[in-house]
C-alpha positions as CSV (number, residue, x, y, z in Angstrom):
1,X,6.4,-17.6,5.1
2,X,9.4,-17.2,5.5
3,X,10.9,-15.2,7.4
4,X,12.0,-12.0,6.2
5,X,13.0,-10.3,8.5
6,X,15.5,-13.1,10.5
7,X,16.4,-13.5,6.3
8,X,16.9,-9.5,6.0
9,X,19.3,-9.3,8.8
10,X,21.5,-12.5,8.0
11,X,22.8,-10.4,4.9
12,X,22.9,-6.9,6.4
13,X,25.2,-8.9,9.0
14,X,27.0,-11.4,7.1
15,X,27.8,-8.4,4.5
16,X,28.9,-6.1,7.1
17,X,31.3,-8.8,9.1
18,X,32.8,-9.3,5.7
19,X,33.8,-6.0,5.2
20,X,30.9,-4.3,2.7
21,X,30.6,0.2,3.2
22,X,27.8,0.4,5.8
23,X,27.0,4.2,3.8
24,X,26.5,4.0,0.6
25,X,23.3,2.1,-0.8
26,X,23.0,-1.0,-2.4
27,X,21.8,-2.1,-5.4
28,X,18.9,-4.0,-3.9
29,X,17.6,-7.1,-5.9
30,X,14.1,-8.5,-5.2
31,X,13.5,-11.8,-6.8
32,X,9.9,-13.0,-8.0
33,X,8.7,-16.4,-9.2
34,X,5.5,-17.9,-11.5
35,X,5.3,-20.7,-12.6
36,X,2.1,-18.8,-14.8
37,X,4.3,-16.5,-17.3
38,X,0.4,-14.5,-17.3
39,X,0.0,-14.3,-12.8
40,X,4.4,-13.1,-13.0
41,X,3.2,-10.6,-15.9
42,X,0.5,-9.5,-13.8
43,X,2.4,-8.8,-10.7
44,X,5.5,-7.7,-13.1
45,X,3.2,-4.6,-14.1
46,X,1.5,-3.7,-10.4
47,X,4.5,-3.4,-8.5
48,X,5.7,-1.2,-11.4
49,X,2.3,0.7,-11.5
50,X,3.7,1.6,-7.5
51,X,7.0,2.9,-9.0
52,X,9.9,0.2,-8.8
53,X,12.2,-0.2,-11.0
54,X,11.0,-3.5,-12.9
55,X,13.7,-5.6,-15.0
56,X,12.8,-7.9,-18.1
57,X,11.5,-10.8,-17.4
58,X,12.9,-14.3,-18.2
59,X,12.4,-18.5,-18.5
60,X,14.3,-20.0,-15.7
61,X,16.0,-23.9,-16.0
62,X,15.1,-25.6,-12.2
63,X,17.9,-28.6,-11.1
64,X,15.0,-30.5,-12.3
65,X,15.0,-29.3,-15.8
66,X,11.0,-27.7,-15.2
67,X,11.2,-24.3,-15.8
68,X,9.9,-21.3,-14.3
69,X,9.3,-18.0,-15.1
70,X,11.6,-14.9,-12.9
71,X,11.7,-11.0,-13.0
72,X,13.8,-9.1,-10.4
73,X,13.0,-5.6,-9.0
74,X,16.5,-2.9,-8.0
75,X,15.9,-0.2,-5.4
76,X,18.6,1.7,-4.1
77,X,19.1,1.4,-0.5
78,X,20.8,1.8,2.6
79,X,22.2,-0.9,3.8
80,X,20.1,-1.1,6.6
81,X,17.4,-4.4,7.7
82,X,15.3,-1.5,9.3
83,X,15.2,0.2,5.2
84,X,15.4,-3.5,3.5
85,X,12.6,-4.7,5.2
86,X,9.7,-1.5,4.1
87,X,9.9,-3.3,0.5
88,X,10.1,-6.8,1.3
89,X,6.8,-6.4,3.3
90,X,5.2,-4.1,0.7
91,X,6.3,-6.4,-2.1
92,X,5.7,-9.9,-0.5
93,X,2.3,-8.8,0.2
94,X,2.1,-7.8,-3.1
95,X,3.4,-11.2,-4.3
96,X,0.6,-13.1,-2.1
97,X,-2.5,-11.1,-3.5
98,X,-0.9,-11.8,-7.3
99,X,-0.7,-15.3,-7.0
100,X,3.0,-15.4,-7.7
101,X,6.5,-16.0,-5.2
102,X,8.7,-13.5,-3.1
103,X,11.2,-15.1,-3.9
104,X,13.9,-12.8,-2.1
105,X,16.6,-10.7,-2.1
106,X,20.1,-10.0,-2.4
107,X,23.1,-7.1,-2.7
108,X,26.3,-7.4,-3.9
109,X,29.6,-7.1,-1.4
110,X,31.0,-3.4,-1.6
111,X,34.5,-1.7,-0.4
């Protein structure tokens, strides 16, 4: 299992060091992937039932030509590791329960 806290600390620190505004809300995108569309769809439905804003699933082609399914969950959050980790912990656990992969999160630089 990934060390999501360490990864999250690195992302937040990098954004703040680059001058991103710490006082605004950010659109944080949490990524999920799975080769099995049915499992991915079940995970998306479970997240929706928990109150998350779930984006439409999409089929992606990997570098080796293999196809995989993905969807994102978008959450507005402060650029604060503890705040983001609340969702990361819930969503990573949801991924385990649904047998899909939680593929991390990202956001964009904001001035």
